N, C-alpha and C positions, 0 to 999 in steps of 0.2 A: 646474661649469664654466660660464664665461660664454658669451653668444651668439657672440662673436667668436673662440672657441677659446682664450681665455686664462683660465687659473684665476684664482680670487679673490685668489690671492697673488703673480699675475703670472707664473706658471711656464708656459711654452710647452708644449702638449701636442698629440700627434696627434689629430686630431677624432674624437671618439666613444671615447676611451681613457680609463678612469676613473683617478683618482689612486690611489696606493698599490695597484696591481694586483699580485695575488700571482703567484707563479711558475706555479701550476697554471691560474688564469685566463688568464694570458698565452699559455701553451702552447696552450690550448683556443681562444682568440681567433685566434691565428696559424693554427692548424689549420684553424679555421673560414673565416678569410680566404682561406687556400690554396685551399679548396674552391670558395669563391665566385669567385675569380680564374680557376680552371679552368673553371667554369660560363660565366663571361663569354666565354671564348674558344671554347667548343666547343658550348654548347646554346642553339640558336635558340629563342625563344618565339614562336610566330606566332600571329595571330588573323586571321580573314576580314574583308576590308573589300571590299564589292561581290563582285566575281568573282575575287579574288586573296587570297593570304595574305601578311601582313605581319609581319616580324620586328620587333616593337616593342621587344625588349630592346636590340638593337644599333643603334637610330637614335636621334637627338638628339629633344629636345622639340619643337623647332621643326618637324623633319619630321614628327613625330606630329601636331602641330596641322594642318599642310598636309595630309597624307594623310585625316584625318578631317574637314577643312573645318570647323574650329572654332576658338576663340581661348581665351586664359587667363580671358576674361571669362564663359565658360560658354555655354549655349544659351539661345534665347529659347523661349517657349511653343510658338510655332508650329513651331520646328526641333524642339523636344522631341517633339511630337505626330507629326511626319513620320517621325522616326527610330524612335519606338516602334513605329510601324506597319511599318517596314522590319525592325528587328532582333527585335521582340517583346519581351515583359516579361523582366526580369532575374531569371529563376528557372528552376529545372531542371524539366523535365517531371515531373509528378507520377504516381508508380507507381499506376496503377489495377488494381484487382483485380476479377475477373469476380464479381459478387455471388452468382451461383449456385454458384460454387466455393467462395467464402468460406463459404456456407450448408453445403455438403456437408463442408467442413472440420470442422464442429462434431460430425460423426459420424465422424470419422477419428481415433479414439483407442482405447486398449486396451479401455475399459470398453464402448464402442459395438460394438467388433468381437465382444465376447462376446454382446451382445444381437443382433447380427446373426447370429451362429452359432445362437442360439436360434430366430430367424426361419426358418433353413434347416432346423432340426430340425422345426419346426411344420408347415412346407410338405410335408416328407417323410412325416409322419405324417397328412397331409391335414387338418390341424386349422386350418382356415381361419379360425377365429374369433380363436384365440390369435395366429395370424401378423398378422392385421389389427391386434390391439390393440399387441402388441409393436412392429410396425412404426410405428403411430401414436404410441407412447410415445417412440420415437427421434425422429420428426419434429417432435414437440411440444416436446422439450427442445432441439433445435436451433433451432427457429423462436423460442422464448424467448430463448435465447443471442444469437441474431443480431439480434433486434429490440431488445432492451434494451442490448446493447452498442453498436450502431449509433447509437441514440438518445444514449447517454451521450457517445460519441466526438464526435457533432455538437454537442453543447453544450459540451463542453470546448474544441473549436475555436473556438467562437463567444467563449467566455471568453479564450482565449489570443490571439485577433486583436489585442488591445491591445498585446501583446508582440511584434508583428511587427517585424523589424529595420528602422529608419529611417535615414535619411542626410541629411546637410546639403549641398545643392547650390546652385550658383549659377545662378539662374533670372531672366532678364531683369535680370541685373546685380545682383541681390539675393540673399542666402544665405537660403534656404528649406529648411525641414524636410520631407521628402518620404518616401513609402514606398521601402524599397530596391528594391523590384521594379520601380519606375518609371524607374530609371536606364538611360540609353541611352549607347553610345560617343559621346564628345565632350563629355559632361557633366563639369564641374569640381566636385569635392566637397572637403570639409573633413574630415580624419581627425585624431583625437587619441587620446591615452592611453586605452586601455579600449575603443576601438572594434574591432569586427570588420570587417574590410575587406569592402564589399559586392559589388566587382566586381574585375576585373583592373585595375590602374592604374598610372600612371606618375607619380612624384612630381615635385612642382614646387617651386621655390625658388631662392634665389641659390647660387652655388657655395660661399660661405663659411658657409653654414647648418649647424648641427650635424645629425648624421645622426639619422634615425628608428630606433628599435629595433623589430623587426618579428618576432614569433614565428610561424614558419610549419613547427613541427616536425610538425603534422599532415599537411602536404602533402609536404614535402621531407625529413623525418626529421632535420633539424639539430638538434643538442642545445642550442645556444645561439641566442639571438635574433640575427636578421641585422641588418646596419647598413644602411640605405638611405639614400643621398645623392640630391640632386636629379637626376633623369634615369633613376634606377633604377626597377626595376618592382616591384609588389607583387601577390600572388595573392588572389583571392577566398577568404574563410574564414580568413585570417592574423588574427593579434591584434596591434593597436599596443600595444607595451609602455612606449614612451617617446617623447615628441615631439609636435608638432602641426604640420600643414602642409596645403597644398592639393594635389590630384593630379587628373590627368586620366583619365577612364575610357577604356578602349581595347577592352575585350571585356566582354561580359555573358551572363547565362545559360549556355547550353549551350556557348558560344564560350570561356569562361573556361578556365584551367588545370584547376581542379576539375571543371568540367562535362564536359571531355573525359575526365578521368580516372575520372569516377563510373562509366561503363559498365564500367571494368576492376575496380573495386573491389567485392568481394563482401562486403555487409554481413551481420553475424550479429545475431540477435536474442537479447538476454539473457533467459534464463528466470528469472522471479521464484522466490525460494527458496520462496515459498507454493505455487507450482505444483509444484516438486520434492516438497514435503511432501504435497500432495494425490496426486501421482503415486505416492508411496510407500504412502501409505493405500490407494489403489485397487489397488496391486500385492499388499498383504496381504490384501485382500478377494478378489481373484481367486484368490490361492493356497489360501485358506480354502475358497472355493468348488469349486476343483478337487479338494482333498482329500475333501470330502463327497460330490462326483460319484462319485469312484472308490469311496468306501466303500459308496454306495448301490447302484452297479451290482454290486458284489461280493456285497452281502447278497441282493439281488433275484435276480440270475442264479445265485447260487451257492447260498445256503442256501434260498431260497423257490423255485429252480427256474422262474423266470418264463421264458415265452417271447415273442418277438416275432413277431407275425404282420403287422405293418404296417396301415396304415390307422386309422380311428377305432375306438378302444377295443381295438385289438389288442396295444398295447405300453405299459401302464401305467408300466413301468420308466424308459422314455425321458420319459415325460410328468412322472414324478416328478423326473427330472434337470432338466428345464425349470423346476420350481418353485424348486430351488435357485439355478439360474443366474439367472432373471428376477427372482426376490425378493431374492437376495443381493447382486446388482450394484447399486452406487451410481450408476445412470445418470445422476442429476441433478447428479452432482459437478461436471463441466465447466461445466454450467449455472449452478449456484449460484456456482462460483468466479468466473466471467466477470462475472456480473451483480452480485455482491457487490463486486467490485473496480472494476467500471465505475461503478456508481452511487456508491460510496464516493468514488472520485476526483471524480466530478461534484460531490459536495457539498462536499468539500474545496475545489474550485476556487471554488465559489459564496462560500465563507467566506474567500477570500483567499489560498488555497495551492494553487497549480497543479502537479499531479504531472507531472514530466517523464519519470521512470521508475517504472514500476508497482510494482517490488519495493522501492521506497523506503517505500511505504505500510507495509508490514510492518516495515521496519527502524526507521521512525519510532515505531511502536507499542513497539518494544523498546529505543529510545534512553533510556540512563540517565545519560548526561553531555551537556551542551549547552555548547559554547564559544561565547560570544556576543560580537559586537563591542559596544563601548560607544556609539559615536557613530551615531545614527540608528536604534539597536535598543533600547537601554537608555534613550537621551536623544532629545530631540526632533529633534536635527540642524538647529536653528534658532539659530545664533550671534547674540549681541549683545556689544557693547563697553560695559564699565563705565567710563565717562569719569572717573568720580570717582576711580579708582585707577590711571589711565594714569600710567606712569613716563616723565618727560621727561629727556632726557640732551642734552648738548651745548648747553644754553641755550635750548632750544626750550619753547614752552608747549603747552598741550593742544591747541588749535585748530590750531597748526602741525603737530603730530604727527598730527593727524587728517587734515589735507590731504596730508601726505606719503604716508601709508597708503593714501589714496583714489588718489593718483597711482601707486601701486605695484600697484594692482588692474588686471586686464586689462578693457578696455572690452568691454561686451556679454558679459561672462563669465557662465557658470552655475555656477562654484564657489561654494561657501557663504561660504569666507572672502572672496572678491573681493565678493560680494554684500553682507556685513555691513559690509565697510570703505566701500563706495561709499554705502549707505544711512546710515552713521552720520556723513558729512560733509555738513553741511546745505547747503553752497554747491556741491555736487557738479554741478548742472546748469549753472553758470557756469564750472566748473573747466576744461572743455576748449575753452572759448572762449579761455582763456590758453594752454593747453599742447596739444601734439600728441604722441600716443603713437605712435612709429614702429617700435618693435620690442618684442617681449615673449617672454621664454623661459618657458615653462610649468614647473610644478613636476614633479618625478619623484622617486621614492621613494628614490633613491640620494644625491641631492645635498640633498634636503629644502629648497629654496628656490626663489623664482622672482626674475627680473630684469625691470624695466620700464625702457624708455629713451624718455625724454620730451624735447620740445624747447619752449622758451619761444618762442611766436610772435611776441612783440614785440622781443625781444632776440636770438633765435636761439640763446640758451645752452642747451647740453645737459646732461641730468642722468640718472644711473643710480640706480634704487632697488630695493633688495633686501628682500624679505620672506620670513620662513620661521621654522624652528625657532630659537628664541633662542640656544641653545647654538652652532648653525652660525654664525648671524648675528654673534654675539659673537666667535667663532674668527677670522672674516676681517675684524673691524673694527680700525682702527688705534688707536682708543681703548679697546682692550679692557683694558688694564692699569689704566686710571683707574676703568672703571665695572663690572669684573668682580664685585667684591663686592656692589655694589648689585644688579646684574642677578641674580645667582644667589640673593641673599637674597629679592628679589621673586618670581623663579620659584617658590622654595619656599613663599613666602606665598600666591601665587597658588593654587598646588597644593592647599595645605591648605584653601583655600575653594572648591575645586573649578573654579578658573578654568584656562583654556589660555592660555599666554603666547604672544605673536606678537612677534618682533623685526622692526623696521624700521631699515634704514640707507640712506645715500646715498652716491653718489660723483660728483664732478664730471666732465664730459666724457662723450663718447658711446663708439662702438665703437673699440677700439684703444686707448683711454685707460688710464692706469695704475690698477690696482685700489685706489684710496685710499678705502676703505670707512670711514665713521664712523657708528656705532651712534647714532640719533637718538631711539629710545624703544622702550618695552616696553607692548604693548597686552593686557589681560586680556580674554579671550574665554570666555564663558559659554554651555554648553550644558545647559539644565536637564533633568533626568530627566523621562521621560513620567509623566502622572499615574497610568497603570495599571500601570507596571512592577513596582513593589513589590509589589502584590497579585498580579501575574502570577508573580513569582519565588516568592512563599510557596506559590501554588498548584502550580508546577512542583515544589517540595520535597516538597509532600504527595502528589504523583504519582510520587515516587521519583526525579526527575531533579535531579541536581546541576548548578547554574548557574555556569560558570566564565567570569569577564570576561577577554577577551584583546583587549588594546587597544594601539595605537601611541601613545598619549599617556603622559605621565609617569607613574611609580609613585604619586606622592603625589596626583594627579588621579584615577587609577584608585580609590585607596583611599578617597577622599572620597566619589566617586560611589557606591562599594560601600557605604559606611557610610549614605549617604542611603537606599539602597534595601534595606537590611537583609541585605545580603550579608556573607559572610566577608571579612575585611581581610587574610587570610594570603596576600598577594600578593608576587609577586617580579618583578625584572626579568630580561630574557634574559640579562644578565651573570651572574646567580646560575645560571640554568639551564646556561650554558656551563661554569661553574666546578664544577657538581654533575656534569655529565657527565665532566668530566676527573678527577673525585675531588678536586678541590681545596676543598671546602666540605663541613663536616659540621653538620648541624642535628639537634636532638633528635628522635629517632623516625625520622629519615630516612637510609636506608643507601645509596640510590643516587639517580640522576636519575629513575628510574621512580616511586619512592616520593615524590620532590619534586613532580613533575607530578601526581600522584594526589592528593595531600594539599593541594595548592595550591588557593586560591579563584579564582586568576587570575594573569595576567601582564601586564605593561605594557613599553612601549617595544619592542614586537615588530615583526619584519618578517615577511613572507610564509613564508620559509623556517622561521621558529620556529613558525608556525601549523601548518605541515605536520608538524614534529617532534613538538609536542604531541599533535597527532591519532594520530600513529603510535605514540608511547609508551603512549597510553591504550588504544588497540586491542590492543597487546601485553599489556596488563593485563586483557584480556578484557572491555572495556566495548564498549558499542555507542554511538558517538561522533557527535553532530550538531554542526555547524560552520556558522557563519553568515559571509557575506561580501558585499562589493558591488564590489570593484575587480577589475581584471584580474589583479594579482598574488595575489589570494585564489583563483584558479582551482585551482593545484595542491592547496591545502588542502581546498578544497571537493570536489574528485574524489577525494581520499584518504578523506575522512570517510565513515562509512557513510550519514550523511544530510547531503549538502551543501544548504545552504539560502541561496538568493540572495535578499536582503531587497529591499523596495521600492526602486525607483530604481537597481538594481544594473546595472553595465555588462553589455553583451551578452555579453563573454567569461565573467564570473561566472555568467549565467543559463544560458549553454551548458554550463559545468561542472556545474550545481547538478542536484540531484534534485528538489528542491522550489523552485518560484519563488513568492516572495510579492508579492501585488499590494496588500497593506495594510501600513503601517509598524507597528514595534513588536513587542515580545516577545509580546504576547497573541495575536497571529495564529498564532505558532508553538505556543503551549500550546493554543490551539483545535484546531490541526492534530494535535497529539499526541493530544489527546482523540478527535477523529475517527478517526485511525489505530487507536487501540486499540478502539474501537468496531467497525470492521471487522474486526480481529483477533478480537475476542469472537465475532462472527458466525461467522467461519471455524472458530474453535475448537469453537464449539457444533455446527456442522455435522459436523467431524471426529469428535467424540465420538459423535454421533448415528449417523453413518454406520458407524462401526466396530461400535457396539452392535447396530444392525439387521442388519448383515450376519451377525454370530455368532448373532444372535437367529433369523434365518430359517433359517440353516444348521442350529443345534441343534435348534430346534423340529421342522421337518419332516424333518431327517436322522434324528433319534432316533425319531419317531413311524413313519417308514417302515421303518428298520432293526428296530426292536423289534416293531412291531405289523403290520408289512406293510400300512401304511395309505397310502391314497391322497389327495392333494389336488389339485383341478383347477387346471391352469395358467390358465384364464380367471380364477380367483378371484385368484391371485397377480399377475397382470397388472393387474387392478383395483386391487389394494392397492398396487402400486408407481405407478400413475397418481395415485391420490388423495394417496399419500405425497409424490411429486415436487412436486405442487402446493404442500403445506405447507412442503417444504423450500425451494422458490423464493422463499417469502414470507418465510424467514428472512434474505434479503438486505435486507429493509427493516426487521427486527425492531427494536423498542425494546430497547436494551441499556444496562446500566451499565458504563461503562469501568472497567478494572482500575485500582487505586490504585498499582500498581506496574508497572514496565516489563514487556512481554510477551515470551515466548520459547516457542519450540515444545519442549514434553516429550512426545516421541512415547511414551515408555515408560509415562507416566501415561495418556496417551490410550488406548494398546492394552489396558492392564491394566483401566482403567475401563470401556472397551468391552466387553471380554470379560466382565467381571463382570455388567455391565447385560444384556448378551446372555444369559447363563445364568440370570440373576434372572428376565428376562421369559419365557425359555423353561420355566423352572420353574413360572411361573404357566400357561402354556398346557397343558404335560405335565399338571400337576394338574388343570386343568379337564377335559381330555380322560379322564384316568383316571377321575374321580369321575362324569363324565357317561356314559362308554362302558363302565366295567367294573363299576359299582355302581349301586344303586337309590337313592342318596341323595337326588336331587332328588324321585324319586316318593315315597320314605318320609316325607321331612321336610316338604316343602311341597307334596304332591300334584301334581306335575307328571307327564306321561307320560314314560316312561322311554325312554332312548337306549341302554341297556345292550345291546351287541351280541355278547356271549358266547354261544358256541352253547347251552350248557345253559340259559342264561336264554331264549334264542329258541325252544328246543324246548319248554320249560315253558309259555311263553306261548301258542304255537301250539296245543299240544295242549288246553290250558284253552279257548281261544277256538274251536277247530274243534268240540269236543265240547260246547259250550255249547248248550243247547236254544234259547237266544234268538238265535243267530247267524243271519244272513240274507246269502247270497252272492249274486254276479252281478246286482247292482242293475240292470245296463243291460238284462238279458234277463229271463226268467220267474225269480222268486225261487225259491231252493232253500233250505229251512231245515234247521238243525243239529237235534240232533247228527249229525256225520259220523264216519265212520271214517277217522283221520288216515292210515292206512297204505294205503289204496287209491289207484290211479291218479286224478289230478286229471281225465283223460278220462272215467273211469269214472262220477263223479258229477256229470257236465255241466260240467266245467271247460273251456269251449269258447274259452278266449282265444287259442288259436293252433290252427286247423283242421288245419294242415299237420303239427304236432307229433302230434296226436291220430291221425291217419289214417296215420302211417308207423310201420313196424316196424323201421326201421334206427337209431333214436335211443333212448335211454332216456327213458321218459316219467317225470316225477317224480311222487312221491306228493303228495296234498294237503299233508301235514306238511312235506315238502321244498320244495314251491313257496311255502308260507306262510312258512318260515324265510328262504328267498331274498329273497322281498318284503320282509320285515320288515328283514333285514340290509341290503337296498338303502336302504329308506327311512331308517332310523336313521343309517347311514353318511352318507346325503346330508344329513340334518339336522345332524349332527355337524360336517360341513364348513362349513356356513353358521355354526354356533355358534362354532368355532375361528376361523372368518375374521373375525367380528365382534370377538372377543376380541383377536385378534392385531393388528386394526387400530386399535382403541381404546387398548389398553395400549401399543402400538408408537408411536404418533404423539403419545401424551401425554407420552412420555419427553423430547419436546424441551423442555417446560416446566421439566423437572428439570435438564437438563444445561446450560440457558442461564443458569442463575444459581447462585450458591454459597449464597444463602439460601435460606428456605422458598418453594417454587415458587409456592404459591397466595397469597403475599404480594407476590411480584414480578411486577408488571405486564407483559405481553408487548405487542409491537406489535398494533394493530388488525388489520393485515392477517393476522397469524399466527393470531389468534382465528378470523378469518373463514375462513380456509383450513382450520383444524382442524374448525371447526363444519360447514361444507359437506361436508368429506370424510367424516366420521362420521355425517352424516345419510344420505348416499348409502350409505355401507357398511352402516348399520343397516337401511336399506329393503331393500337386496339381501338382507341376512341374514334379514330377517322373512318376505319374500315368496318369495325364490329364484327360479329359472328353470332351464330345461332346459340352455340353453347349447351343447347339441351335437345332433347328429341322434338318432334314436331308436336304442336298442339294436339291434345286429344280430339277435340272438336274443331276441324279447321276446313277451310276451302282451298282449292287447288293452288291458286296463286293469288297475290295481293293486288287485285285489279284497281282498287280505289286508293293504294298507296301512292298518291301523286303529291308532289310538293306544292305548298300554297303559291310558290312563285312560278309554277308551271313546270311541266315535265316530270319525269319519274327519277327517283334516286338511283344512282348506279348500283346500289348495294340491296335493291329491293325485288331484283328480277327473280322470279320464281320463289319466291318467299311464301310459305304456307301460312297464311294469316288465320286468326281466330274467327270463328263464327259469332255473330251477335248473341248476346245474352248468356255467353260462357265467359264472364269476366274474369274468373279466377286464372284463366290460361292467358291473360294479357301480360303474364310475367315471363313468357318462355323464350323470348328473343331480344338479342342486343343488336340493334340495328346501328351502323356508324352514323355518327353525326356530322360527317364530312367537314364542311368549312367552320362549323361551330367549335372546332378545336382551337382555331385562332381566336374566338371569343374566349374560350376558356382560359387560354394563355394570357391574353390582355387582361382579362377580369383578375386573374391570380396576380398579375404584376402591379396592377394598381393597387390591390389590397396589401400587396407585399411591402409597397413603398410606405404604408402606414404602420407596419410593424415596428420598425426602428423608433419612431417617436413614441409609439405606445410603450416600447421597452424602456425607453428613457424616463417616461412618466412614472411607470411602475417603480423603476429603480429609485427615482427620487423620492417618491412617497415612502417606500419601504427601507430607504438608504442601503439598498442591496450592495454588498461588498464595498461599503463606504462610499457610495456614488455621490451623495451630498457633499460628505467631507472632503472627497478628493476635488470636486468642482471648487469648493471654497479654498482648498490647499493650492490647486493650481493658480486660481486667481490672485491669491495672496502672494504667491510666488512670482507672478509675472509683475505685480504692482511694486514689490519690493525690490526685484531686479531693475525694474526701470528707474526707481528712485535712486539706487546705488549707482547706476550708470550715469545718472545726471549729476550726482554729488561727487563721484571719484573715478569714474570711468572702468570700475571693476565689472566683472562678469556677474550674471544673475546667480543668486544662491540656489541651492538644491532644496534646502529645507527652511521654510519661514520661522524664525526665532520665536514670534509671538504667537504661533499657533498651538493649540493644546494638543499634546502629543497622542492622547487618547482618541481624537477625532479622525487621525489617519493611520496610526498602528493597530488600532484596535476596533476596526469599524463593524466587526460581526457579532457584537452584543456580549462578548465574553465578560464574565463578572470579575474584572480585576481592576487594580488600581494603577495609576499613571507610574510607569518606570522612569523616574526622573533622569537617573544616569544616561539612558539611551538618548534622551532629548539633549542633554549636555553633550553628549558625543557628536551628534548631528550637528548642534549648534558649532561646536569647535571645528568639525570638518568643514562646515560651510566658511568659517571665518578664514580657516587656513587656504581653503580654495581662492577666496576673493583676495586675500592678500597675496597670495602667490602670483595671481593675473596682474595685480598691481605693480609688483616688482618687475 
């Protein structure tokens, strides 16, 4: 419709009503208008001015200017500064959270609750050392989460500051671009299509001006855009769908309609799917721990008849329970999750992809179809006119056509087409000395044309100029019959060359004149592809992402650009899409519209609603869909897509609807963001597998040892194990990873199965080491080490031989007593003065020399066994991370430097603790002065047993109270761990093959087929090896994760074509 409300063909219409309106649209419009009429009569919209409330909805523009003491010319700098001080900035008060409460929030989750229960149990047992370490572990994880996430948030905010909303305001009589928060009541601003209204405004203009189309559904719930005429009001946060005009700001910040309603709107935070996955993994770990705790309690209180006396050493059963709880809980999970996502989002932001919704990182990693705009994403979005092929009609020459096209452009416009038309006319600087542009009707997606009204300054003659889609311009032209054939043929010719045609027509007279349009010419506009687009598309295809072009340009243009970029040319118009939806078209291999959309390489001549439909259909086919967009009308499709991507330079509305906002142009930024997202996903998958494996490993290892052997492991060691382990796990958030070659998706079945098998495997390594060390003399017999065999017959045999040896010397601290001695006499009778109270009383059983020797030997060997098992569990468990982080051989896949450092430091500390040992607890409640019988089976004393207060016989519960260094056995622990580690990679490959994890089987077949085919081609023609075997089923390598989707044949064709091109190039 023209600016004066008269259609191009002269039909008189109601302002704002489109031509050929359907009955449905008419009913919706009339219903919406009825609502607006009722609101006009009943709902005042007030805003404070000074000490009173003013209803700006029901007053005129003149009254509003008087009340706010301003004018249509806007404010001066001094007036603005005064009002900014009076009204404050145009923004809502930021919700500030107490940093201390935020910090405590990191300890408010089920995993932390379990650790807090462990703290309570520790303090109940008067186990202050464990209590302090567990509490320290909680605070350490919370501190790391808080610091890392806070730093990343600050960095992202700094990077996103460039995307802050801006506004065009009249300041000192000139239009200036300012930050939206600087607006004050009385400002006059310019709003246009795609803008988000930055404050509550009152629209300005002449009574005959066409209405603005404003989408305020988010505020009022209206399903259709509202029509706003001069004098109407618009709310902050609404989106301009059509039109351009000036408006007066009457309310800002908390005084806007949105600001007043904000306090009543309860916001909800979307929980990322990755957080749900980690919560589920944590829940499984907690259930597993709970089951083993029950099994342990039943075995120890039932089968072994344990009693709990309370206090130190009085209740080994409860301390065994703490081992399962503290060691099995993945307490670092919230920390690793938050740090990985925060650091990953920060890195993506630095690479030009700002994450607006955290869960989009995971969804981008799983994206397998990208629907991309052509203009600005695949191409440079820098138009130029090929003057050599300009089509001249109605007797005009090329320069005259260029002059008319320049007159049809808007003065000081930022639109790409206007800019190229202005730049292409060499005498443009003198043009406006001759002409005056007094009215301009901007482009809108419905009409697809603009109208410029100019006046010759010398003669006063007026003229209207229309530019837009050539079909539309031709349809409205009087000379359409004469030039239709030429125009249509030239449009097709331009399209085949990748040109975009722009029609220009003129009409004599100004507003109100008959629409006697005459088409004057056809301009070829060319937007060349970006230099890196072709390579980027090939990279996307190699990463398992099918790129579909979705463009508003003509079909032939789309196909030509696709051909230049090496994309498939199996493209359709939306007309075909509609016909397929209605079942009126039948293509080979296509049964319905869903298959058509899935098999197509792209669509041309699309409108925003078609983009939405394409996304919806692909999602129904179980694809993870990404959609790019930049305009306000792209917002629904961006919102609908799994990953909505607002490209560089997008409107505020598009950025607000998107999940990812690009700050750099081109498709390469998207490809880089996908790779970055997959790296983040890979780190999370590594941690998930490791977490499950370690939970089952701790539960199985210590649960079985406790249930089968009634064995005890000190909580102190398991806490230290957790501390060192968590440090290495946090390093995973910065690990060096190789992104998957295919889209990622969570396969919890595989994660749990592999985790359980890894856990059982590592538990088997610890069980076997314990059995060999504690139940056999293998190490003593084979390599001459002192024995840790704690079986009673072995202990009795050793003690009898030791006591009855003539070379034995006892009680080194006092006067020496030499053997041989009678093993069956009282320890006191032979001068065993370790505990005078015991020897002087008759109320307690005094152990014999043999019994005391066996008690001390068992205590010593069990204590050394604990440090041995601790060292082996620590080394083998943390080494598992190098296996699960890659699908290849772990020794050949380099991890991040921080991961290596964390592992090395953790294992050095663990080895030192295992070698030297420490008491760790108070002295046993019933003990002897020092451990006289603590001799090594290989002869001599352990250097770490001097002055140890050993337990008395018959006080078995206090056998748990010391941790003695296992000395040279740390070498055994390392060798044992390395041997079992070498078996982990083959185990991983077997599991990956059986479960086809990440397409393991398919990749193997793919590589083998590629090698065979390459060898055959080299023999036949000397060409290089192909990248993709043509005879392979694409689904076997692009979609190995079990996604329920059909094969996308165009992608396979693209790869086949690319392979042929590469081979033929090498042959040349």
